[in-house]
C-alpha atoms as one frame of an Amber mdcrd trajectory, in Angstrom:
protein
   6.423   6.799   1.248   7.354   5.864   5.102   3.773   7.768   5.994   2.118
   5.196   3.910   3.904   2.060   4.950   3.834   3.032   8.712  -0.191   3.803
   7.648  -0.668   0.013   6.746   1.485  -1.335   9.373  -0.623   0.458  11.756
  -3.892  -0.906  10.362  -2.410  -4.513  10.211  -1.313  -4.973  13.704  -4.806
  -3.385  14.524  -6.335  -6.141  12.417  -4.521  -8.588  14.204  -5.459  -7.787
  17.372  -9.028  -7.317  16.593  -9.167 -10.629  14.975  -7.584 -12.368  18.096
  -9.915 -10.892  20.113 -12.957 -12.524  18.225 -10.848 -15.841  18.045 -10.302
 -15.627  14.201  -6.437 -16.012  14.516  -4.576 -17.232  17.266  -1.150 -14.632
  18.043   2.292 -16.556  18.048   2.985 -17.613  21.516   4.580 -15.158  23.807
   4.002 -11.557  21.340   0.730 -10.705  22.145   2.247  -7.575  24.153   4.884
  -6.887  21.649   2.115  -6.657  18.474   0.394  -4.352  20.934   3.528  -2.350
  21.722   4.635  -2.307  17.799   1.467  -0.583  17.205   1.513   2.051  19.681
   5.297   2.769  18.650   4.575   2.993  15.076   1.655   5.309  15.668   3.809
   7.457  18.115   6.693   7.875  14.995   3.823   8.627  12.609   2.923  11.710
  14.192   6.682  13.295  13.333   7.192  11.677   9.605   5.516  14.733   7.892
   8.159  16.983   9.312  10.539  14.444   8.824  10.018  13.900   5.447  10.391
  17.601   4.666  13.526  17.770   6.667  15.695  14.792   4.799  16.565  16.843
   1.927  18.279  19.354   3.759  19.491  17.126   6.893  21.458  14.159   6.460
  21.123  12.852   9.850  16.974  12.953   9.377  17.539  11.072   6.049  19.570
   8.679   8.117  16.948   8.323  10.776  14.076   8.097   8.361  15.864   5.275
   6.542  15.854   3.436   9.727  12.638   3.837  10.426  11.699   2.501   6.845
  14.186  -0.356   6.836  12.493  -1.810  10.149   8.907  -0.876   8.601   9.915
  -3.076   5.657  11.237  -5.761   7.733   8.144  -5.495   9.590   5.496  -5.915
   6.595   7.919  -9.056   5.512   7.170 -10.869   8.965   3.665  -9.682   8.796
   3.358 -11.785   5.243   5.179 -14.664   6.299   2.447 -14.866   9.517  -0.072
 -14.265   7.349   1.046 -17.260   5.245   1.398 -19.267   8.335  -2.443 -18.620
   9.459  -3.375 -19.740   5.884  -1.468 -22.807   5.963  -3.125 -23.480   9.286
  -6.310 -22.968   8.357  -5.814 -25.201   4.980  -4.617 -27.825   7.347  -7.386
 -27.925   9.211  -9.873 -27.559   6.273  -8.055 -31.495   5.344  -8.541 -32.464
   8.675 -12.173 -31.887   8.289 -12.782 -33.233   5.062 -10.476 -36.684   5.868
 -12.840 -36.713   9.218 -15.607 -36.774   7.292 -14.359 -39.842   5.014 -13.349
 -41.491   7.883 -16.239 -41.368   9.937 -18.691 -42.525   7.118 -16.307 -45.605
   6.214 -14.991 -46.922   9.574 -17.029 -44.939  12.585 -15.812 -42.911  15.577
 -12.501 -44.873  16.792 -11.208 -44.397  13.229 -12.108 -40.489  13.445 -10.469
 -39.902  16.947  -7.039 -41.730  15.831  -7.089 -39.917  12.775  -7.322 -36.695
  14.849  -4.464 -37.631  16.743  -1.928 -38.068  13.943  -3.199 -35.102  12.161
  -0.125 -34.107  11.227   3.527 -35.546  10.750   6.052 -34.940  13.627   8.060
 -33.378  10.524   5.145 -31.036  10.012   4.486 -29.790  13.495   8.174 -29.342
  14.569   8.187 -27.575  10.882   5.117 -25.156  12.618   6.742 -24.456  15.462
  10.266 -23.654  14.675   8.454 -21.292  12.025   6.463 -19.593  14.794   9.307
 -19.301  17.083  11.109 -17.298  14.379   8.415 -15.166  13.897   8.197 -14.116
  17.381  11.896 -13.854  17.878  12.213 -11.229  14.814   9.001  -9.493  16.541
  10.580  -8.827  19.721  14.126  -7.862  17.884  12.207  -5.488  15.403  10.444
  -4.081  18.586  13.739  -3.386  20.072  14.955  -1.819  16.992  11.595   0.344
  17.003  12.028   1.581  20.343  15.507   2.762  19.905  14.099   4.572  16.669
  11.576   6.078  18.778  14.550   7.254  21.621  16.538   8.872  18.366  13.544
  10.848  17.317  13.952  13.384  20.395  17.389  14.116  19.023  15.467  16.131
  16.168  12.998  17.986  17.805  10.389  17.218  15.256   7.557  19.455  14.657
   4.129  17.361  15.266   1.800  20.386  14.529   0.366  19.073  11.634  -1.084
  16.253  13.268  -4.463  17.932  12.187  -3.692  16.805   8.407  -3.119  12.985
   9.592  -6.593  11.391  10.658  -6.293   7.765  10.459  -4.540   7.296   7.083
  -6.899   9.844   5.431  -4.039  12.260   4.190  -3.401  15.021   1.023  -0.517
  12.278   0.498   0.754  13.243  -2.683   2.493  16.561  -1.074   3.716  13.845
   1.683   5.169  10.702  -0.213   6.458  12.960  -3.548   9.949  13.563  -1.520
  10.432   9.759  -1.314   8.838   8.500  -3.960  10.987   7.080  -6.788  13.235
   9.713  -8.847  11.590  10.630 -12.127  14.184  10.006 -14.205  14.915   6.106
 -12.982  11.187   5.318 -13.812  11.255   2.620 -16.416   8.868   0.964 -18.298
   5.997   2.995 -17.651   5.643   5.308 -20.841   2.893   3.436 -22.336   0.642
   3.013 -18.990   1.218   6.809 -18.454  -0.055   7.962 -21.858  -3.162   5.702
 -21.820  -4.229   6.853 -18.396  -3.618  10.293 -19.733  -5.200  10.228 -22.731
  -8.229   8.774 -21.353  -8.370  11.524 -18.952  -8.141  13.990 -21.717 -10.756
  12.308 -23.899  -8.486  11.264 -26.701  -8.143   7.708 -25.863  -8.726   4.999
 -28.616  -9.545   1.383 -28.794  -6.184   0.713 -29.650  -5.303   1.933 -26.206
  -8.298  -0.286 -24.505  -6.270  -3.321 -23.549  -7.882  -3.806 -20.186 -11.098
  -5.541 -19.450 -13.779  -2.844 -18.663 -17.286  -2.781 -17.326 -17.958   0.821
 -19.351 -16.233   1.825 -22.377 -16.315   5.388 -21.676 -16.176   5.407 -17.414
 -15.675   8.802 -15.915 -13.895   6.274 -13.350 -10.198   4.811 -14.037  -8.761
   2.177 -11.700  -5.143   1.499 -11.650  -4.764  -2.007 -10.587  -1.732  -4.110
  -9.296  -0.106  -6.185  -6.622   1.900  -4.282  -3.901   5.377  -3.269  -5.281
   4.358  -2.450  -9.022   4.412   1.239  -8.606   0.376   2.216  -8.756   1.157
   5.538  -6.911   4.254   6.355  -8.630   2.063   6.096 -12.050  -1.033   7.846
 -10.862   1.815  10.956  -9.453   3.303  10.636 -13.095  -0.252  11.385 -14.531
  -1.277  13.998 -12.057   2.006  16.109 -12.329   1.613  16.023 -16.272   1.211
  20.036 -17.180  -1.432  18.686 -20.025  -3.500  17.244 -17.084  -3.426  20.290
 -14.875  -4.267  22.723 -17.741  -7.160  20.263 -18.612  -8.852  20.113 -15.291
  -9.691  23.216 -12.847  -9.499  21.178 -10.004  -7.035  18.728  -8.951  -7.161
  16.481  -5.536  -5.222  13.637  -4.509  -6.528  11.783  -1.201  -4.630   8.810
   0.266  -7.692   6.157   1.404  -6.144   3.162   2.597  -7.851   1.061   5.223
 -10.351   0.827   6.908 -12.300   3.052   4.968 -14.326   6.096   6.840 -16.117
   8.149   4.367 -16.333  11.110   7.199 -12.392  11.670   6.890 -12.508  10.887
   3.171 -14.619  13.574   2.908 -12.814  15.783   4.998  -9.884  15.186   3.328
 -11.198  16.132  -0.076 -12.359  19.338   0.903  -9.128  20.444   2.399  -7.934
  19.537  -1.240 -10.587  21.261  -3.069 -10.656  24.277  -0.743  -7.495  24.559
   0.865  -9.172  24.900   4.261 -10.421  22.572   6.899 -13.867  21.907   7.584
 -15.258  22.151  10.930 -18.611  20.271   9.790 -19.213  16.654  11.882 -22.764
  15.514  10.489 -22.453  13.639   7.431 -25.429  15.170   5.750 -23.811  18.665
   6.442 -20.128  17.264   5.271 -21.438  15.613   2.476 -23.535  19.166   1.417
 -20.008  20.893   1.815 -18.103  18.352  -0.445 -20.697  18.582  -3.227 -20.308
  22.429  -2.933 -16.594  22.253  -3.336 -16.714  20.315  -6.733 -20.077  21.637
  -8.472 -20.023  23.212 -11.555 -15.853  22.393 -12.038 -14.145  20.270 -13.816
 -11.761  18.317 -11.509  -9.356  15.584 -11.337  -9.928  13.338  -7.932  -7.224
  10.679  -7.021  -8.019   7.733  -4.587  -4.875   6.396  -3.805  -4.773   2.937
  -2.186  -8.676   1.792  -1.906  -9.416  -1.385  -0.217 -12.778  -1.324   0.446
 -15.010  -2.754  -2.538 -18.111  -2.267  -0.875 -20.234  -0.079  -3.423 -22.337
   1.601  -0.389 -18.838   3.315   0.706 -18.111   4.598  -2.764 -21.237   5.841
  -3.831 -21.391   9.264  -2.203 -17.891   9.917  -3.819 -18.898   8.558  -7.470
 -21.737  10.978  -6.904 -19.878  14.239  -7.501 -18.741  13.075 -10.843 -22.609
  14.102 -11.245 -22.061  17.610  -9.690 -18.617  18.059 -11.716 -18.278  19.848
 -15.082 -18.715  17.369 -18.116 -15.023  15.772 -18.024 -14.085  15.271 -14.434
 -12.391  11.957 -13.688 -11.899   9.815 -10.622  -8.683   8.131 -10.988  -8.023
   4.966  -8.245  -5.379   3.042  -7.219  -5.879  -0.333  -6.003  -4.448  -3.995
  -5.461  -8.317  -5.177  -5.944 -10.013  -5.854  -9.004 -13.121  -6.094  -6.941
 -12.575  -2.475  -5.895 -12.487  -1.669  -9.854 -15.760  -3.832 -10.234 -17.258
  -2.315  -7.493 -16.758   1.482  -9.074 -17.716   0.264 -12.396 -15.063   1.704
 -13.699 -12.147   1.478 -16.449  -9.965  -1.324 -15.450  -6.015  -0.571 -16.014
  -4.159  -3.946 -15.115  -0.750  -2.725 -13.919   1.950  -5.707 -14.895   5.496
  -5.963 -13.687   8.733  -4.557 -15.724  10.218  -7.262 -17.657  13.453  -8.938
 -17.269  15.405  -6.260 -19.082  13.793  -3.207 -17.652  14.009  -4.675 -14.230
  17.674  -4.941 -14.849  18.025  -1.526 -16.325  16.575   0.275 -12.951  18.583
  -1.712 -10.798  21.956  -1.265 -12.460  20.734   2.759 -12.453  20.284   2.557
  -8.651  23.033   0.266  -7.448  25.576   1.805  -9.493  24.145   5.491 -10.636
  24.148   3.938 -14.067  28.585   4.104 -13.976  30.123   1.067 -16.297  32.952
  -0.281 -13.800  34.550  -3.542 -13.239  32.023  -4.214 -10.358  29.144  -3.691
 -12.041  30.450  -6.013 -14.876  31.312  -9.097 -12.542  27.289  -8.618 -10.609
  25.037  -8.094 -13.348  24.459 -11.634 -13.133  23.638 -11.250  -9.112  21.597
  -8.191 -10.149  19.708 -10.276 -12.993  19.057 -12.871 -10.154  17.628 -10.315
  -7.629  15.753  -8.677 -10.643  13.680 -12.033 -10.778  13.679 -12.417  -7.224
  11.352  -9.236  -7.086   9.000 -10.855  -9.287   9.435  -7.613 -11.733   8.472
  -5.143  -8.721   9.399  -1.428  -9.204   9.317  -0.462  -6.057  11.020  -3.767
  -4.347  13.821  -2.687  -6.896  14.497   0.238  -5.669  13.360   0.340  -1.786
  17.152   0.417  -0.694  19.141   3.342  -2.249  22.327   0.671  -2.056  25.566
   2.544  -3.318  28.093  -0.299  -4.212  30.068   1.587  -6.856  32.930   2.687
  -4.846
């Protein structure tokens, strides 16, 4: 889980830097250096995450260190969300200004346009923008300080980075990396029907009653789980992937974490590694694609592409071509935030909705009080309901922190 989040942050920070170079956005004043350092530090820490996530089960100190990193990463994610909102607000205000300017020019001439441009925002609005950007800058600097401290603590654990080969960009056989920190199976609520629908489609026993989502083709061999971040798309895919019925149905099961930006060579290499258990030394696309095709040819396979962002059909057509080579009944299961990705794949769309109020409260109660009834849990039930509503019923958001308030 931490690995996927860190990969996401590295990509987002890199995208911000790239956009500033291309003058599409303007970085908050005074933090250009910090943003670059944040990306570099996250990349340094990413190299040891595989080992850290393996060791956290047996070593409490490693578990605590990993929790610190994950908390800091979540804080950085929140800052990026606010930053993105600020960028969008600025763009909208500019569009509004441009629209008003055109109207004024038609009515009153150039002098009025100049006056309007000078008075484009109220003192309160301008002050609010400055305060917001100052707050973002301060938080970024504080996060960098915390991250540097975490990086220094890393040396105490002598983490192994030898499996760096399995981490090319953000393209990994990710299920094995995330399974140790993903939501505990007993705590998963409200996903039974979703799981059954997808499993039935994979096994070819789906009925018309299960087709509750919009779909381009009824019998598509590609299934897309679609939903906003935090709803548990990857968790649901894992539950399906690990079902005994699914394991016995497919001769070959593969899991690849894609993320963004999409790189077909790295994705292909990860699929080959999953299919054969070996790394490929092929570097050209034509030779690599031939090897990829051979690895699945004639086999009934299930390929999970987790966290797909690209909606360019040209990026995905080679991967969908694998279905023509595999045995009849082969499937590709995709998790994505974007419905346009599912449309580009011409896939069956399974829209993942948030938990309802009762399910959210039940999950929060389970994680906060370990299912134990006591006076504190009764007193805090209203607060818990407010928290679950605040999270907009997002599954992962509710269990992001393992907070124990039962003692």
